[in-house]
A tleap script that builds the chain and sets N, CA, C and O, in Angstrom:
source leaprc.protein.ff14SB
mol = sequence {
  NMET LYS THR VAL ASP ASN GLN ILE PRO MET
  PHE GLU GLY ILE PRO SER PRO ASP ASP LEU
  ALA ARG LEU ALA ASP LEU LEU LEU GLU ALA
  GLY LEU GLU THR ILE GLU LEU SER ASP GLY
  LYS GLY ALA ARG CYS PHE MET ARG MET THR
  ALA PRO VAL THR ARG PRO ASP VAL GLN ILE
  ALA GLU ASP ALA ALA SER ALA THR GLU ALA
  THR SER ARG LEU GLU ILE ARG ALA PRO TYR
  PHE GLY THR LEU VAL LEU THR ASP LEU ALA
  LYS VAL GLY THR SER VAL ALA ALA GLY ALA
  VAL VAL ALA GLN MET GLN ILE GLY VAL LEU
  GLN ILE PRO VAL ILE VAL PRO VAL ALA GLY
  THR VAL MET ASP VAL VAL GLY GLU ASP GLY
  ALA LEU THR GLY TYR GLY ALA LEU ILE VAL
  GLN VAL GLU PRO ALA CASN
}
set mol.1.N position { 44.591 94.016 33.543 }
set mol.1.CA position { 45.289 95.186 34.236 }
set mol.1.C position { 44.219 96.353 34.481 }
set mol.1.O position { 43.286 96.687 33.751 }
set mol.2.N position { 44.672 96.947 35.876 }
set mol.2.CA position { 43.678 97.459 36.286 }
set mol.2.C position { 44.329 98.773 36.191 }
set mol.2.O position { 45.378 98.965 35.576 }
set mol.3.N position { 43.551 99.824 36.936 }
set mol.3.CA position { 44.382 101.183 36.064 }
set mol.3.C position { 44.219 101.575 38.388 }
set mol.3.O position { 43.414 100.916 39.047 }
set mol.4.N position { 44.910 102.398 38.897 }
set mol.4.CA position { 44.979 104.010 39.960 }
set mol.4.C position { 43.952 104.781 39.374 }
set mol.4.O position { 43.990 104.585 38.159 }
set mol.5.N position { 42.951 105.656 39.712 }
set mol.5.CA position { 42.598 106.761 39.334 }
set mol.5.C position { 42.597 106.681 38.339 }
set mol.5.O position { 43.232 107.677 37.991 }
set mol.6.N position { 42.217 105.974 37.167 }
set mol.6.CA position { 41.927 105.654 36.175 }
set mol.6.C position { 42.811 107.115 34.909 }
set mol.6.O position { 42.620 108.092 34.185 }
set mol.7.N position { 44.155 105.814 35.702 }
set mol.7.CA position { 45.308 106.925 34.902 }
set mol.7.C position { 46.595 105.737 34.322 }
set mol.7.O position { 46.981 105.553 33.168 }
set mol.8.N position { 46.961 105.188 35.369 }
set mol.8.CA position { 48.490 104.195 35.369 }
set mol.8.C position { 47.825 103.200 35.711 }
set mol.8.O position { 47.094 103.046 36.689 }
set mol.9.N position { 48.180 102.273 34.592 }
set mol.9.CA position { 47.816 100.645 34.784 }
set mol.9.C position { 48.714 100.283 36.106 }
set mol.9.O position { 49.750 100.774 36.553 }
set mol.10.N position { 47.880 99.229 36.530 }
set mol.10.CA position { 48.946 97.780 37.199 }
set mol.10.C position { 48.870 96.834 36.481 }
set mol.10.O position { 47.935 96.696 35.691 }
set mol.11.N position { 49.561 96.230 36.569 }
set mol.11.CA position { 49.490 94.792 35.976 }
set mol.11.C position { 50.516 93.417 36.713 }
set mol.11.O position { 51.550 93.395 37.379 }
set mol.12.N position { 49.588 92.384 36.173 }
set mol.12.CA position { 50.757 90.941 36.595 }
set mol.12.C position { 51.275 90.524 35.574 }
set mol.12.O position { 50.818 90.555 34.431 }
set mol.13.N position { 52.186 90.144 35.916 }
set mol.13.CA position { 52.953 89.391 34.499 }
set mol.13.C position { 53.148 89.707 33.010 }
set mol.13.O position { 53.871 90.649 32.687 }
set mol.14.N position { 52.813 89.299 32.516 }
set mol.14.CA position { 52.918 90.590 30.876 }
set mol.14.C position { 51.848 90.921 30.417 }
set mol.14.O position { 50.934 90.227 29.972 }
set mol.15.N position { 51.998 92.508 30.569 }
set mol.15.CA position { 50.739 92.900 29.878 }
set mol.15.C position { 50.031 92.572 28.178 }
set mol.15.O position { 50.720 92.192 27.232 }
set mol.16.N position { 48.988 92.750 28.136 }
set mol.16.CA position { 48.123 92.055 26.854 }
set mol.16.C position { 48.341 93.528 26.314 }
set mol.16.O position { 48.561 94.610 26.859 }
set mol.17.N position { 48.153 93.018 24.749 }
set mol.17.CA position { 48.522 94.003 23.641 }
set mol.17.C position { 47.937 94.802 23.747 }
set mol.17.O position { 48.512 95.847 23.442 }
set mol.18.N position { 46.239 94.980 24.291 }
set mol.18.CA position { 45.323 96.229 24.558 }
set mol.18.C position { 46.061 96.972 25.466 }
set mol.18.O position { 46.364 98.151 25.282 }
set mol.19.N position { 46.389 96.249 26.539 }
set mol.19.CA position { 47.230 97.341 27.772 }
set mol.19.C position { 48.516 97.645 27.018 }
set mol.19.O position { 48.672 98.813 27.373 }
set mol.20.N position { 49.214 97.463 26.472 }
set mol.20.CA position { 50.275 98.287 26.277 }
set mol.20.C position { 49.813 99.158 25.164 }
set mol.20.O position { 50.554 100.132 25.038 }
set mol.21.N position { 48.768 99.122 24.262 }
set mol.21.CA position { 48.245 99.984 23.793 }
set mol.21.C position { 47.656 101.081 24.790 }
set mol.21.O position { 47.853 102.243 24.434 }
set mol.22.N position { 47.166 100.947 25.634 }
set mol.22.CA position { 46.424 101.823 26.547 }
set mol.22.C position { 48.062 102.848 27.359 }
set mol.22.O position { 48.024 104.046 27.638 }
set mol.23.N position { 49.102 102.073 27.527 }
set mol.23.CA position { 50.547 102.406 27.650 }
set mol.23.C position { 50.831 103.217 27.126 }
set mol.23.O position { 51.185 104.249 27.696 }
set mol.24.N position { 50.789 103.068 25.588 }
set mol.24.CA position { 51.400 104.010 24.289 }
set mol.24.C position { 50.235 105.175 24.630 }
set mol.24.O position { 50.486 106.375 24.521 }
set mol.25.N position { 49.120 104.735 24.995 }
set mol.25.CA position { 48.386 105.988 24.700 }
set mol.25.C position { 48.249 106.972 25.618 }
set mol.25.O position { 47.734 108.039 25.283 }
set mol.26.N position { 48.655 106.768 26.809 }
set mol.26.CA position { 49.382 107.604 28.320 }
set mol.26.C position { 50.326 107.932 27.960 }
set mol.26.O position { 50.563 109.071 28.362 }
set mol.27.N position { 51.086 107.527 27.361 }
set mol.27.CA position { 52.617 107.916 26.805 }
set mol.27.C position { 52.752 109.316 26.092 }
set mol.27.O position { 53.586 110.183 26.353 }
set mol.28.N position { 51.437 109.372 24.828 }
set mol.28.CA position { 51.870 110.326 24.161 }
set mol.28.C position { 50.830 111.437 24.688 }
set mol.28.O position { 50.881 112.597 24.280 }
set mol.29.N position { 49.728 110.915 25.778 }
set mol.29.CA position { 49.154 112.107 26.182 }
set mol.29.C position { 49.791 113.080 27.518 }
set mol.29.O position { 49.528 114.193 27.973 }
set mol.30.N position { 50.700 112.063 27.823 }
set mol.30.CA position { 51.212 113.008 28.714 }
set mol.30.C position { 52.758 113.672 27.641 }
set mol.30.O position { 53.673 114.367 28.084 }
set mol.31.N position { 52.651 113.326 26.646 }
set mol.31.CA position { 54.043 113.738 25.984 }
set mol.31.C position { 55.194 113.271 27.005 }
set mol.31.O position { 56.095 114.052 27.311 }
set mol.32.N position { 55.134 112.106 27.464 }
set mol.32.CA position { 56.719 110.890 27.984 }
set mol.32.C position { 57.155 110.554 25.905 }
set mol.32.O position { 56.681 110.805 24.797 }
set mol.33.N position { 58.524 109.742 26.644 }
set mol.33.CA position { 59.055 109.443 25.707 }
set mol.33.C position { 59.347 107.465 25.954 }
set mol.33.O position { 59.291 106.610 25.070 }
set mol.34.N position { 59.642 107.265 27.412 }
set mol.34.CA position { 59.516 106.580 28.293 }
set mol.34.C position { 58.811 106.035 28.922 }
set mol.34.O position { 57.881 106.838 29.009 }
set mol.35.N position { 58.386 104.683 29.800 }
set mol.35.CA position { 57.413 104.537 30.687 }
set mol.35.C position { 58.435 103.367 31.306 }
set mol.35.O position { 59.072 102.741 30.459 }
set mol.36.N position { 58.596 103.103 32.368 }
set mol.36.CA position { 58.584 101.442 33.042 }
set mol.36.C position { 57.494 101.464 34.335 }
set mol.36.O position { 57.192 102.523 34.884 }
set mol.37.N position { 57.085 100.492 34.644 }
set mol.37.CA position { 55.943 99.755 36.050 }
set mol.37.C position { 56.587 98.899 36.448 }
set mol.37.O position { 57.460 98.388 35.747 }
set mol.38.N position { 56.314 98.481 37.773 }
set mol.38.CA position { 56.481 97.467 37.834 }
set mol.38.C position { 55.267 97.345 39.252 }
set mol.38.O position { 54.471 98.148 39.739 }
set mol.39.N position { 55.595 96.065 39.523 }
set mol.39.CA position { 54.343 95.025 40.256 }
set mol.39.C position { 54.720 95.064 41.751 }
set mol.39.O position { 54.041 95.002 42.775 }
set mol.40.N position { 56.445 95.227 41.445 }
set mol.40.CA position { 56.699 94.546 43.161 }
set mol.40.C position { 57.411 93.629 43.382 }
set mol.40.O position { 58.196 93.565 44.329 }
set mol.41.N position { 57.252 92.876 42.623 }
set mol.41.CA position { 57.190 91.301 42.377 }
set mol.41.C position { 58.223 90.464 41.772 }
set mol.41.O position { 58.516 89.282 41.951 }
set mol.42.N position { 58.948 91.832 40.622 }
set mol.42.CA position { 59.642 90.779 39.899 }
set mol.42.C position { 59.339 91.105 38.523 }
set mol.42.O position { 60.225 91.517 37.774 }
set mol.43.N position { 57.814 90.904 38.038 }
set mol.43.CA position { 57.334 91.910 36.506 }
set mol.43.C position { 57.621 93.279 36.487 }
set mol.43.O position { 57.436 94.175 37.310 }
set mol.44.N position { 58.190 93.241 35.195 }
set mol.44.CA position { 58.319 94.921 34.817 }
set mol.44.C position { 58.114 94.982 33.240 }
set mol.44.O position { 58.377 94.140 32.381 }
set mol.45.N position { 57.500 96.385 33.128 }
set mol.45.CA position { 57.620 96.917 31.974 }
set mol.45.C position { 58.229 98.293 31.294 }
set mol.45.O position { 57.801 99.428 31.507 }
set mol.46.N position { 59.240 97.961 30.496 }
set mol.46.CA position { 59.799 99.306 29.725 }
set mol.46.C position { 58.826 99.534 28.698 }
set mol.46.O position { 58.257 98.559 28.209 }
set mol.47.N position { 58.497 100.974 28.213 }
set mol.47.CA position { 58.537 101.372 27.069 }
set mol.47.C position { 58.812 102.343 26.769 }
set mol.47.O position { 58.717 103.209 27.639 }
set mol.48.N position { 59.249 102.714 25.551 }
set mol.48.CA position { 60.177 103.578 24.804 }
set mol.48.C position { 59.329 104.162 23.677 }
set mol.48.O position { 59.265 103.551 22.609 }
set mol.49.N position { 58.593 105.449 23.877 }
set mol.49.CA position { 57.944 105.645 22.099 }
set mol.49.C position { 58.678 106.627 21.714 }
set mol.49.O position { 58.933 107.641 22.364 }
set mol.50.N position { 59.146 106.270 20.320 }
set mol.50.CA position { 59.736 107.142 19.090 }
set mol.50.C position { 59.618 107.758 18.225 }
set mol.50.O position { 60.475 108.219 17.472 }
set mol.51.N position { 58.001 107.893 18.212 }
set mol.51.CA position { 57.120 108.675 17.475 }
set mol.51.C position { 57.176 110.163 18.220 }
set mol.51.O position { 56.903 110.406 19.396 }
set mol.52.N position { 57.650 111.165 17.095 }
set mol.52.CA position { 57.750 112.423 17.453 }
set mol.52.C position { 56.207 112.789 18.631 }
set mol.52.O position { 55.308 111.967 18.809 }
set mol.53.N position { 56.247 113.907 19.154 }
set mol.53.CA position { 54.527 113.774 20.324 }
set mol.53.C position { 54.904 115.421 19.609 }
set mol.53.O position { 55.985 115.942 19.336 }
set mol.54.N position { 53.444 115.926 19.466 }
set mol.54.CA position { 53.419 117.167 19.041 }
set mol.54.C position { 52.068 117.813 20.606 }
set mol.54.O position { 51.714 117.131 21.568 }
set mol.55.N position { 51.672 119.184 20.301 }
set mol.55.CA position { 52.173 119.555 21.525 }
set mol.55.C position { 50.628 120.734 20.889 }
set mol.55.O position { 50.822 121.880 20.482 }
set mol.56.N position { 49.596 120.248 20.943 }
set mol.56.CA position { 48.734 120.731 19.917 }
set mol.56.C position { 48.489 122.253 20.947 }
set mol.56.O position { 47.859 123.197 20.470 }
set mol.57.N position { 48.903 122.299 21.960 }
set mol.57.CA position { 48.721 123.982 23.534 }
set mol.57.C position { 49.594 124.687 22.379 }
set mol.57.O position { 49.011 125.600 21.794 }
set mol.58.N position { 51.271 124.315 21.852 }
set mol.58.CA position { 52.139 125.300 21.529 }
set mol.58.C position { 51.138 125.895 20.263 }
set mol.58.O position { 50.370 125.206 19.592 }
set mol.59.N position { 51.425 127.722 20.100 }
set mol.59.CA position { 50.722 128.821 19.200 }
set mol.59.C position { 52.211 129.237 18.594 }
set mol.59.O position { 53.336 129.132 19.082 }
set mol.60.N position { 51.821 129.665 17.538 }
set mol.60.CA position { 52.685 130.522 17.013 }
set mol.60.C position { 52.277 132.019 16.961 }
set mol.60.O position { 51.166 132.500 16.738 }
set mol.61.N position { 53.224 132.511 17.171 }
set mol.61.CA position { 53.004 134.541 17.219 }
set mol.61.C position { 52.608 134.584 16.057 }
set mol.61.O position { 53.180 133.811 15.289 }
set mol.62.N position { 51.547 135.442 15.501 }
set mol.62.CA position { 50.726 136.410 14.384 }
set mol.62.C position { 51.624 137.324 14.336 }
set mol.62.O position { 52.026 137.428 13.177 }
set mol.63.N position { 52.119 138.016 15.017 }
set mol.63.CA position { 52.528 139.066 14.408 }
set mol.63.C position { 53.898 139.451 15.459 }
set mol.63.O position { 53.897 138.940 16.579 }
set mol.64.N position { 55.059 140.371 15.050 }
set mol.64.CA position { 55.990 140.405 15.990 }
set mol.64.C position { 55.715 141.571 17.165 }
set mol.64.O position { 56.591 142.204 17.754 }
set mol.65.N position { 54.193 141.692 17.357 }
set mol.65.CA position { 54.497 142.603 18.967 }
set mol.65.C position { 53.958 141.720 19.652 }
set mol.65.O position { 54.141 141.805 20.867 }
set mol.66.N position { 52.994 140.407 19.054 }
set mol.66.CA position { 52.776 139.502 20.240 }
set mol.66.C position { 53.670 138.455 20.719 }
set mol.66.O position { 53.558 137.839 21.779 }
set mol.67.N position { 54.749 138.291 19.647 }
set mol.67.CA position { 56.327 137.146 19.588 }
set mol.67.C position { 57.121 137.903 20.588 }
set mol.67.O position { 57.823 137.211 21.326 }
set mol.68.N position { 57.150 139.372 20.781 }
set mol.68.CA position { 57.609 140.361 22.142 }
set mol.68.C position { 57.393 139.933 23.277 }
set mol.68.O position { 58.062 139.882 24.309 }
set mol.69.N position { 56.374 139.624 22.986 }
set mol.69.CA position { 55.587 139.766 24.351 }
set mol.69.C position { 55.390 138.353 25.029 }
set mol.69.O position { 55.345 138.349 26.259 }
set mol.70.N position { 55.302 137.493 24.547 }
set mol.70.CA position { 55.416 135.811 24.488 }
set mol.70.C position { 56.899 135.732 25.354 }
set mol.70.O position { 57.150 135.048 26.345 }
set mol.71.N position { 57.621 136.511 24.748 }
set mol.71.CA position { 59.183 135.699 24.968 }
set mol.71.C position { 59.380 136.744 26.294 }
set mol.71.O position { 59.665 135.930 27.172 }
set mol.72.N position { 59.392 138.060 26.934 }
set mol.72.CA position { 59.458 138.194 28.307 }
set mol.72.C position { 58.625 137.309 29.101 }
set mol.72.O position { 58.912 137.346 30.297 }
set mol.73.N position { 57.691 136.534 28.793 }
set mol.73.CA position { 57.288 135.631 29.573 }
set mol.73.C position { 58.241 134.886 30.334 }
set mol.73.O position { 59.317 134.803 29.741 }
set mol.74.N position { 58.213 134.299 31.475 }
set mol.74.CA position { 58.510 132.905 32.016 }
set mol.74.C position { 57.926 131.589 32.165 }
set mol.74.O position { 57.242 130.959 32.971 }
set mol.75.N position { 58.463 131.451 31.095 }
set mol.75.CA position { 57.707 129.626 30.512 }
set mol.75.C position { 58.242 128.829 32.073 }
set mol.75.O position { 59.449 128.589 32.090 }
set mol.76.N position { 57.360 128.366 33.497 }
set mol.76.CA position { 57.352 127.874 34.930 }
set mol.76.C position { 56.617 126.088 33.615 }
set mol.76.O position { 55.590 125.856 32.978 }
set mol.77.N position { 57.788 125.432 33.851 }
set mol.77.CA position { 57.702 123.739 33.088 }
set mol.77.C position { 57.294 122.807 34.593 }
set mol.77.O position { 57.630 123.309 35.665 }
set mol.78.N position { 56.800 121.887 34.588 }
set mol.78.CA position { 56.934 120.438 34.990 }
set mol.78.C position { 58.575 120.400 35.278 }
set mol.78.O position { 59.454 120.525 34.426 }
set mol.79.N position { 58.737 120.209 36.595 }
set mol.79.CA position { 59.852 119.929 37.651 }
set mol.79.C position { 59.942 118.156 37.287 }
set mol.79.O position { 61.108 117.761 37.309 }
set mol.80.N position { 58.688 116.832 36.896 }
set mol.80.CA position { 58.744 116.271 37.165 }
set mol.80.C position { 57.411 115.605 36.293 }
set mol.80.O position { 56.844 116.342 35.487 }
set mol.81.N position { 56.999 114.392 36.451 }
set mol.81.CA position { 55.879 113.905 35.428 }
set mol.81.C position { 55.019 113.793 36.600 }
set mol.81.O position { 55.381 113.808 37.777 }
set mol.82.N position { 53.445 113.641 35.987 }
set mol.82.CA position { 52.751 113.242 37.840 }
set mol.82.C position { 51.234 113.816 36.968 }
set mol.82.O position { 51.048 113.806 35.751 }
set mol.83.N position { 50.553 114.158 37.752 }
set mol.83.CA position { 48.853 114.452 37.673 }
set mol.83.C position { 49.447 115.700 38.273 }
set mol.83.O position { 50.284 115.791 39.172 }
set mol.84.N position { 48.911 116.526 37.669 }
set mol.84.CA position { 49.098 117.817 37.227 }
set mol.84.C position { 48.034 118.706 38.627 }
set mol.84.O position { 46.808 118.719 38.517 }
set mol.85.N position { 48.585 119.230 39.576 }
set mol.85.CA position { 47.379 119.890 40.402 }
set mol.85.C position { 47.834 121.685 40.719 }
set mol.85.O position { 48.743 122.295 41.282 }
set mol.86.N position { 46.680 121.972 40.029 }
set mol.86.CA position { 46.973 123.812 40.268 }
set mol.86.C position { 46.568 124.246 41.813 }
set mol.86.O position { 45.762 123.820 42.641 }
set mol.87.N position { 47.464 125.225 41.777 }
set mol.87.CA position { 46.869 125.814 43.330 }
set mol.87.C position { 46.304 127.317 42.381 }
set mol.87.O position { 46.401 127.568 41.180 }
set mol.88.N position { 45.528 128.347 43.855 }
set mol.88.CA position { 44.552 128.680 43.631 }
set mol.88.C position { 45.372 130.061 43.091 }
set mol.88.O position { 44.770 131.049 42.670 }
set mol.89.N position { 46.969 129.956 43.179 }
set mol.89.CA position { 48.055 131.151 42.492 }
set mol.89.C position { 47.760 130.923 40.682 }
set mol.89.O position { 47.869 131.797 39.822 }
set mol.90.N position { 47.434 129.726 40.519 }
set mol.90.CA position { 47.859 129.253 39.011 }
set mol.90.C position { 46.563 130.299 38.494 }
set mol.90.O position { 45.624 129.503 38.526 }
set mol.91.N position { 46.282 130.936 38.275 }
set mol.91.CA position { 44.905 131.913 37.525 }
set mol.91.C position { 45.502 133.264 37.272 }
set mol.91.O position { 46.017 134.067 38.050 }
set mol.92.N position { 45.234 133.316 35.586 }
set mol.92.CA position { 45.253 134.499 34.847 }
set mol.92.C position { 45.373 135.708 36.067 }
set mol.92.O position { 44.835 135.482 37.151 }
set mol.93.N position { 46.073 136.944 35.849 }
set mol.93.CA position { 46.236 137.761 36.781 }
set mol.93.C position { 46.560 137.810 38.089 }
set mol.93.O position { 46.292 138.891 38.612 }
set mol.94.N position { 47.092 136.927 38.853 }
set mol.94.CA position { 47.280 136.898 40.084 }
set mol.94.C position { 49.193 136.833 40.152 }
set mol.94.O position { 50.210 136.386 39.623 }
set mol.95.N position { 48.850 137.340 40.820 }
set mol.95.CA position { 50.109 138.178 41.239 }
set mol.95.C position { 50.957 137.344 42.591 }
set mol.95.O position { 50.488 137.162 43.714 }
set mol.96.N position { 52.200 136.957 42.138 }
set mol.96.CA position { 53.034 135.508 42.795 }
set mol.96.C position { 54.312 136.474 43.062 }
set mol.96.O position { 54.799 137.518 42.628 }
set mol.97.N position { 54.514 135.642 43.887 }
set mol.97.CA position { 56.185 136.359 44.663 }
set mol.97.C position { 56.926 135.302 44.601 }
set mol.97.O position { 56.403 134.188 44.629 }
set mol.98.N position { 58.216 135.458 44.508 }
set mol.98.CA position { 59.340 134.337 43.937 }
set mol.98.C position { 59.265 133.612 45.135 }
set mol.98.O position { 59.503 134.042 46.264 }
set mol.99.N position { 58.846 132.246 44.741 }
set mol.99.CA position { 59.402 130.756 45.436 }
set mol.99.C position { 58.021 130.104 45.882 }
set mol.99.O position { 57.899 129.117 46.607 }
set mol.100.N position { 56.858 130.962 45.218 }
set mol.100.CA position { 55.482 130.427 45.236 }
set mol.100.C position { 55.496 129.100 44.268 }
set mol.100.O position { 56.192 128.798 43.298 }
set mol.101.N position { 54.058 128.214 45.192 }
set mol.101.CA position { 54.380 127.023 44.311 }
set mol.101.C position { 52.718 127.586 43.472 }
set mol.101.O position { 51.895 128.429 43.828 }
set mol.102.N position { 52.764 126.719 42.333 }
set mol.102.CA position { 51.608 127.244 41.231 }
set mol.102.C position { 50.864 125.839 41.129 }
set mol.102.O position { 49.759 125.708 40.602 }
set mol.103.N position { 51.591 124.824 41.687 }
set mol.103.CA position { 51.055 123.741 41.342 }
set mol.103.C position { 51.748 122.276 41.829 }
set mol.103.O position { 52.932 122.455 42.115 }
set mol.104.N position { 51.412 121.195 41.958 }
set mol.104.CA position { 52.066 120.181 42.713 }
set mol.104.C position { 51.824 119.007 41.043 }
set mol.104.O position { 51.027 118.941 40.107 }
set mol.105.N position { 52.723 118.482 41.379 }
set mol.105.CA position { 52.790 116.901 40.212 }
set mol.105.C position { 52.734 115.677 41.321 }
set mol.105.O position { 53.519 115.481 42.249 }
set mol.106.N position { 51.866 115.108 41.040 }
set mol.106.CA position { 51.136 114.252 42.369 }
set mol.106.C position { 51.447 112.902 42.080 }
set mol.106.O position { 50.383 112.659 41.510 }
set mol.107.N position { 52.151 111.683 42.015 }
set mol.107.CA position { 52.295 110.329 41.710 }
set mol.107.C position { 52.247 109.784 42.849 }
set mol.107.O position { 53.059 109.757 43.773 }
set mol.108.N position { 51.093 109.288 42.701 }
set mol.108.CA position { 50.442 108.492 44.419 }
set mol.108.C position { 50.650 109.542 45.523 }
set mol.108.O position { 50.025 110.598 45.620 }
set mol.109.N position { 51.722 109.051 46.429 }
set mol.109.CA position { 51.604 110.015 47.495 }
set mol.109.C position { 52.605 111.029 47.442 }
set mol.109.O position { 52.538 111.972 48.230 }
set mol.110.N position { 53.376 110.960 46.743 }
set mol.110.CA position { 54.630 111.924 46.233 }
set mol.110.C position { 54.120 112.885 45.816 }
set mol.110.O position { 53.502 112.834 44.753 }
set mol.111.N position { 54.219 113.903 46.449 }
set mol.111.CA position { 53.672 115.662 45.723 }
set mol.111.C position { 55.062 116.333 45.724 }
set mol.111.O position { 55.753 116.349 46.742 }
set mol.112.N position { 55.458 116.894 44.544 }
set mol.112.CA position { 56.178 117.848 43.730 }
set mol.112.C position { 56.304 119.456 44.070 }
set mol.112.O position { 55.486 119.954 43.297 }
set mol.113.N position { 56.586 119.960 44.424 }
set mol.113.CA position { 56.059 121.397 44.136 }
set mol.113.C position { 56.411 122.167 42.575 }
set mol.113.O position { 57.587 122.179 42.213 }
set mol.114.N position { 55.409 122.760 41.743 }
set mol.114.CA position { 56.107 123.750 40.375 }
set mol.114.C position { 56.126 124.890 41.582 }
set mol.114.O position { 55.385 124.763 42.557 }
set mol.115.N position { 57.003 125.977 41.443 }
set mol.115.CA position { 58.269 126.732 41.717 }
set mol.115.C position { 57.451 128.682 41.124 }
set mol.115.O position { 56.314 128.226 41.245 }
set mol.116.N position { 57.347 129.269 40.948 }
set mol.116.CA position { 57.535 130.507 40.278 }
set mol.116.C position { 59.112 131.367 41.354 }
set mol.116.O position { 59.264 131.875 42.465 }
set mol.117.N position { 59.834 131.108 40.303 }
set mol.117.CA position { 61.569 131.120 40.802 }
set mol.117.C position { 61.656 132.708 40.655 }
set mol.117.O position { 62.854 132.976 40.563 }
set mol.118.N position { 60.576 134.350 40.571 }
set mol.118.CA position { 61.027 135.381 40.337 }
set mol.118.C position { 59.460 135.796 40.687 }
set mol.118.O position { 58.668 134.860 40.580 }
set mol.119.N position { 58.976 136.915 41.042 }
set mol.119.CA position { 57.755 137.705 41.428 }
set mol.119.C position { 57.575 138.393 40.203 }
set mol.119.O position { 58.376 138.982 39.477 }
set mol.120.N position { 56.052 138.146 40.108 }
set mol.120.CA position { 55.173 138.537 38.502 }
set mol.120.C position { 54.061 138.488 38.685 }
set mol.120.O position { 53.763 138.567 39.877 }
set mol.121.N position { 53.204 138.380 37.962 }
set mol.121.CA position { 51.960 137.889 37.483 }
set mol.121.C position { 51.281 136.973 37.107 }
set mol.121.O position { 51.136 137.251 35.917 }
set mol.122.N position { 50.934 136.374 37.223 }
set mol.122.CA position { 50.733 134.872 35.955 }
set mol.122.C position { 49.866 135.838 34.774 }
set mol.122.O position { 49.015 136.706 34.967 }
set mol.123.N position { 50.303 135.445 33.812 }
set mol.123.CA position { 49.652 135.544 31.989 }
set mol.123.C position { 48.857 134.613 31.113 }
set mol.123.O position { 48.197 134.842 30.100 }
set mol.124.N position { 49.147 133.256 31.920 }
set mol.124.CA position { 48.554 132.373 30.975 }
set mol.124.C position { 48.839 130.622 31.672 }
set mol.124.O position { 49.927 130.046 31.657 }
set mol.125.N position { 47.762 130.160 32.140 }
set mol.125.CA position { 47.580 128.777 32.507 }
set mol.125.C position { 47.611 127.954 30.801 }
set mol.125.O position { 46.936 128.075 29.779 }
set mol.126.N position { 48.771 127.120 31.216 }
set mol.126.CA position { 48.665 126.002 30.009 }
set mol.126.C position { 48.097 124.998 30.552 }
set mol.126.O position { 46.966 124.656 30.209 }
set mol.127.N position { 48.890 124.271 31.622 }
set mol.127.CA position { 48.094 123.173 32.205 }
set mol.127.C position { 47.181 122.568 32.460 }
set mol.127.O position { 46.501 123.342 33.133 }
set mol.128.N position { 46.381 121.147 32.332 }
set mol.128.CA position { 44.877 121.699 33.095 }
set mol.128.C position { 45.029 120.876 34.613 }
set mol.128.O position { 45.818 120.052 35.075 }
set mol.129.N position { 43.863 121.560 35.078 }
set mol.129.CA position { 44.493 120.280 36.686 }
set mol.129.C position { 43.439 118.987 36.193 }
set mol.129.O position { 42.418 118.803 35.531 }
set mol.130.N position { 44.580 118.145 37.115 }
set mol.130.CA position { 44.171 116.657 37.151 }
set mol.130.C position { 44.565 116.187 36.145 }
set mol.130.O position { 43.849 115.187 36.097 }
set mol.131.N position { 45.480 116.127 34.854 }
set mol.131.CA position { 46.400 115.936 34.317 }
set mol.131.C position { 47.380 115.175 34.058 }
set mol.131.O position { 48.416 115.591 34.578 }
set mol.132.N position { 47.522 114.055 33.363 }
set mol.132.CA position { 48.534 113.374 33.729 }
set mol.132.C position { 50.203 114.873 32.857 }
set mol.132.O position { 49.893 115.396 31.787 }
set mol.133.N position { 50.601 114.983 33.029 }
set mol.133.CA position { 51.806 115.754 32.473 }
set mol.133.C position { 52.833 115.139 32.520 }
set mol.133.O position { 53.037 114.425 33.501 }
set mol.134.N position { 53.820 115.231 31.447 }
set mol.134.CA position { 54.653 114.545 31.443 }
set mol.134.C position { 55.971 115.634 31.861 }
set mol.134.O position { 55.549 116.732 32.225 }
set mol.135.N position { 57.657 115.483 31.866 }
set mol.135.CA position { 58.210 116.573 32.814 }
set mol.135.C position { 58.715 117.248 31.539 }
set mol.135.O position { 58.853 116.698 30.446 }
set mol.136.N position { 58.984 118.603 31.866 }
set mol.136.CA position { 59.248 119.503 31.446 }
set mol.136.C position { 57.989 120.411 30.969 }
set mol.136.O position { 58.159 121.628 31.044 }
set mol.137.N position { 56.608 119.884 30.435 }
set mol.137.CA position { 55.376 120.442 30.166 }
set mol.137.C position { 55.545 122.219 30.437 }
set mol.137.O position { 56.024 122.896 31.347 }
set mol.138.N position { 54.999 122.464 29.369 }
set mol.138.CA position { 54.230 123.845 30.220 }
set mol.138.C position { 53.126 123.728 31.019 }
set mol.138.O position { 52.103 123.098 30.751 }
set mol.139.N position { 53.357 124.335 31.976 }
set mol.139.CA position { 52.681 124.782 33.259 }
set mol.139.C position { 51.899 126.057 32.963 }
set mol.139.O position { 50.806 125.953 32.407 }
set mol.140.N position { 52.431 127.370 33.328 }
set mol.140.CA position { 51.756 128.547 33.647 }
set mol.140.C position { 53.432 129.634 32.402 }
set mol.140.O position { 54.429 129.080 31.938 }
set mol.141.N position { 53.156 130.762 32.306 }
set mol.141.CA position { 53.522 131.858 32.128 }
set mol.141.C position { 53.246 133.285 32.873 }
set mol.141.O position { 52.186 133.909 32.906 }
set mol.142.N position { 54.642 133.661 33.528 }
set mol.142.CA position { 54.371 134.898 34.141 }
set mol.142.C position { 55.338 135.496 34.509 }
set mol.142.O position { 56.314 135.178 35.189 }
set mol.143.N position { 54.871 136.836 33.785 }
set mol.143.CA position { 55.428 138.212 33.549 }
set mol.143.C position { 56.055 138.722 34.582 }
set mol.143.O position { 55.452 139.311 35.479 }
set mol.144.N position { 57.857 138.478 34.560 }
set mol.144.CA position { 58.507 138.726 36.069 }
set mol.144.C position { 58.343 140.720 36.279 }
set mol.144.O position { 58.639 141.622 35.495 }
set mol.145.N position { 57.668 140.761 37.875 }
set mol.145.CA position { 57.889 141.850 37.992 }
set mol.145.C position { 58.922 142.968 37.918 }
set mol.145.O position { 60.049 142.702 38.336 }
set mol.146.N position { 58.679 144.176 37.442 }
set mol.146.CA position { 60.138 145.171 37.044 }
set mol.146.C position { 60.574 145.494 38.347 }
set mol.146.O position { 61.578 146.187 38.507 }
savepdb mol mol.pdb
quit
């Protein structure tokens, strides 16, 4: 099995146990539950993870003030899975307009924009540029403009 950009394994025939373990690791890293790969010639591999996925980047607010501040922020999440490519707008303190693209989700040549639906200020960047990212993963938090 080879890898494309050291991320997604390609295979011919049935993946080896080591290849399956690598696929499982990629699923857990990306926060995904399932993956399906195909070689385009009829060989397919489908894997579903049933273990709970923990998110180390999620923090619990220690006091009511920080909890209130966090809940007023709009969470911008990945609309698809793939490699996260952050834009220059995905920096803390940056003002963004409604409809601004703060990132792209990239799978091969396919690029899906991550759009901020309201005008505001980027308050936190959780997503990591170049990381394999799962659907619904938190990317940035925006404080809506008043």
